[in-house]
C-alpha positions in Angstrom: -9.4 14.8 -12.8 -9.5 11.2 -11.3 -8.4 11.1 -7.4 -5.3 8.9 -8.4 -3.9 11.3 -10.9 -4.5 14.3 -8.6 -2.7 12.3 -5.6 -0.2 11.6 -7.8 0.7 15.1 -8.9 0.6 16.0 -5.3 2.6 13.1 -3.9 5.1 13.5 -6.8 5.9 17.5 -5.9 6.1 16.5 -2.0 8.7 13.3 -2.5 10.8 15.7 -4.9 10.8 18.6 -2.6 11.6 15.9 0.5 14.7 14.7 -1.5 15.9 18.1 -2.3 15.8 19.4 1.3 17.0 16.0 2.4 13.9 14.9 4.8 12.8 12.4 2.8 12.7 9.9 5.6 10.7 12.1 8.0 8.2 13.2 5.4 7.7 9.4 4.8 7.1 9.1 8.6 4.6 11.7 8.3 2.9 10.0 5.4 2.7 6.8 7.4 1.0 8.4 10.3 -1.3 10.0 7.9 -2.5 6.6 6.9 -2.9 5.3 10.3 -4.9 7.9 11.0 -7.3 7.4 8.2 -7.3 3.8 8.7 -7.9 4.0 12.6 -10.7 7.2 12.2 -13.5 6.7 9.8 -14.6 10.2 11.3 -11.7 11.8 9.8 -12.4 10.1 6.6 -15.9 11.6 6.8 -14.7 15.0 7.6 -12.2 15.2 4.6 -14.7 14.0 2.3 -17.8 16.1 3.5 -18.6 18.9 0.8 -20.6 21.1 3.0 -17.3 21.8 5.7 -15.6 24.7 4.8 -11.8 24.3 3.2 -10.8 26.5 6.6 -12.6 24.2 9.3 -10.9 21.0 7.6 -7.6 22.9 7.5 -8.0 23.7 11.1 -8.6 20.1 12.1 -6.2 18.8 10.2 -3.5 21.2 12.0 -5.3 20.2 15.4 -4.8 16.4 14.9 -1.2 16.5 13.5 0.1 19.6 15.6 3.7 18.5 16.8 3.7 15.4 15.2 4.6 16.0 11.7 7.4 17.9 9.8 7.1 21.8 9.1 7.1 20.7 5.5 4.5 18.3 5.6 2.3 20.9 7.7 2.7 23.3 5.2 1.9 20.8 2.2 -1.3 19.9 4.1 -2.1 23.6 4.1 -1.5 23.9 0.6 -3.8 21.0 -0.2 -6.5 22.3 2.1 -6.6 25.9 0.0 -6.6 23.9 -3.3 -9.9 21.9 -1.7 -8.2 18.7 -2.4 -8.4 17.3 1.4 -10.6 14.4 0.2 -7.7 13.3 -1.6 -5.1 13.2 1.3 -5.7 9.4 2.0 -4.8 8.8 -1.5 -1.9 11.0 -1.6 -0.1 9.1 1.6 -0.8 5.8 0.0 0.9 7.1 -3.6 3.8 8.7 -1.5 4.4 5.2 -0.3 4.5 3.9 -3.4 6.6 6.8 -4.9 9.2 6.1 -2.1 9.4 2.5 -2.1 10.0 3.0 -6.0 12.8 5.6 -5.2 14.5 3.3 -2.6 14.3 0.3 -4.9 12.1 -1.6 -2.6 9.3 -4.0 -3.9 6.3 -4.9 -1.8 5.0 -8.5 -2.0 2.4 -9.8 -0.3 2.4 -13.7 1.3 -0.9 -15.4 2.2 -0.7 -18.8 4.2 -3.1 -20.3 6.2 -1.0 -19.5 9.2 1.1 -16.8 10.7 4.7 -17.1 9.5 7.4 -17.2 12.0 10.7 -15.5 11.8 12.9 -18.3 9.6 9.7 -18.6 7.3 9.7 -15.0 7.0 13.1 -14.6 6.2 12.9 -17.3 3.6 10.1 -15.7 1.7 11.9 -12.5 1.5 15.4 -14.4 0.4 13.1 -15.9 -2.6 11.6 -12.7 -3.5 14.8 -10.8 -3.5 16.4 -13.3 -5.7 13.2 -12.8 -8.0 13.1 -9.1 -8.2 16.8 -8.1 -7.6 15.2 -5.4 -5.0 15.0 -4.9 -1.4 11.5 -6.4 -0.3 8.9 -5.2 2.2 6.5 -8.2 3.0 3.1 -8.0 3.8 1.5 -11.0 5.2 -1.8 -12.3 4.9 -3.9 -15.6 6.7 -6.2 -17.0 4.4 -7.9 -20.3 5.9 -9.3 -21.0 2.2 -5.9 -21.9 0.9 -5.8 -25.1 2.8 -2.3 -25.3 3.0 0.9 -24.0 1.0 1.3 -20.3 0.1 0.4 -18.0 -2.2 3.0 -14.8 -2.9 2.1 -11.8 -4.9 4.7 -9.2 -6.1 3.4 -6.6 -8.3 1.2 -8.3 -11.0 3.2 -11.3 -10.7 2.1 -14.4 -8.6 3.8 -17.8 -7.3 0.7 -19.9 -6.2 1.7 -23.0 -4.4 -1.4 -23.6 -2.3 -3.0 -27.1 -1.9 -6.1 -25.2 -3.3 -4.4 -24.3 -6.6 -3.2 -28.2 -6.6 -6.5 -29.6 -6.1 -8.0 -27.4 -9.1 -5.3 -28.6 -11.2 -6.0 -32.2 -10.2 -9.6 -31.8 -10.7 -9.2 -30.4 -14.3 -6.7 -32.9 -15.3 -9.2 -35.7 -14.2 -12.3 -34.0 -15.9 -10.4 -34.4 -19.5 -11.2 -38.2 -20.6 -8.2 -39.3 -21.9 -9.5 -42.3 -24.0 -11.7 -40.1 -26.2 -10.0 -38.4 -29.0 -9.7 -34.8 -28.4 -11.3 -32.8 -31.1 
């Protein structure tokens, strides 16, 4: 079974239980902490992926890392994942949980790429545009990309708004390479 399918099943169960027990926000924070630990500690990821290390030892490390930092439900979830030998899928579970949380709350993730860091007024303008298009709350991810030359690029799901200078130059180049005086076949 693929890692994504495994992560989806576990994350769906966790989010359903969190909603049922009225702990959704707390569990979301716990999963964000898990994501943060995974991003900042390569050794932690390597430990989770290590096939030689026993699940009992992996569970002990997970308990030690997250002791008194996560909810009891999250701690029990980590124990279940360890008993099922799925520790290597924990980072993907955190990622899928965030997606399911956003879906549950009606939040859409948008990524804006510009040549400079956005200030507050531009950030709110981008959020307003995406909100009008999608009709949902927006969580904005910003990226500085100097290859754009100027302008911006907004990605929302599988949709893209490309108002970059690079894109305009490519369009112009294509238009100029077509010879308008020779009849097209």
